[in-house]
Phi, psi and omega in degrees: 000312179298318179300321180293319180296314180299318180298319179296315179293320178298318177296322179294317179299316179296319179297317180293321177297320178294315179299319180300311181298314180296326181296313182287330173298317178298315181297316179297320180299315183285331173296318179294317179298319180297324183293328185253351184288143174251017181299135180256117182298342180294341180292345182263006186278350181276155179135152183251356180279184182303136178290144179238139178239128183255141179229113181283173177275181181293141183065018179241151168260174180299340185292340175300334182262012184300322177304319179285319179303314182292324177294318179296315181295321178296333179274004175098007181269129168290129184247125184257129180245128180265087184294338179296341176291338185052244180256023169056046179267351184286160177303161186304313181298318180294320178297318179297322178294320180298316180292319178298323179292341172274316187292314189289311181298333180273357178053043179286136180222157180066028187283143165250128177269137170242120190225152176239136172052238180306330179303330177294326177290318177298315179299317179295321177301318178294327179289345181256342182284132182305324184288337185238344188304315185288347181271350187248118179282328182179182181211143166251115181251126182252121178053049181269138181276061183301327179258011181082184178223133180294341180282341189300325184291344181267354187273142187283338185271135180301323181297333178271328179294344178293350178269010173294142179299334182273356179300134186299317181294318180292320179296317179297320178297321180291328182288335181272109184263002191295334181263352190298328181293344180260012182245136169253120180255119182249132182200162179267176179286343179219128178231114184293344179261333185231079182297338178287343183086179185240017178298138184233123182301129177084352179268172169272110183262124180246106183259114182273144180275054176213178182231162178130160176255327183258314189289345175295341178300324184263002179297132181305329180288328174293313180299320179296320179295321178295312181298321180294317181291322180295330182268350186280157175298156179297144177252123181232000000 
């Protein structure tokens, strides 16, 4: 019995170590691709289906979401990239203002947000703000720290410490459940950045039987969930 328990735990540890390594390999690969890529996000603006707006995570550019962006564009969705966010290091309120300043002048309506990590928090903030709430039909958030991360308090950068569960802004966002029914939260069984996971009360939670914080972005099941939500009727 003890041997079986140890074996199970040992297998889990090995699986998590493998996921961790693959995750950072994926992140390094996409950072390198972003650095040398000449891709112009304006090429994805064509299409007659529902508009999609992408919000990357902290220290990421929009190119981390390119596998999903390209799938959405191929399905006929115009995909909007907010390049003014750059690598999304600004505080949550400031990030929401930057995205709103893109959304409102273009009079985008019926939008589905596709967001990664911190981008999911920015997206939820936009879904709650009076000026932008009615323009957003829903959001697919991938590996978003809705409940914070226990690791955040140990991190030296202020922008990362904002992901503490006790942070006032994050706590206030978590207490407001009014937008949750319009959110699909996609996450793996193991996330090296968010050990608490990304399950969100009242949302549609999609738990993948894989691990990682970054590489779940390119998982075919994540892309399928995004395409399904983008094509689905509005939820009100």
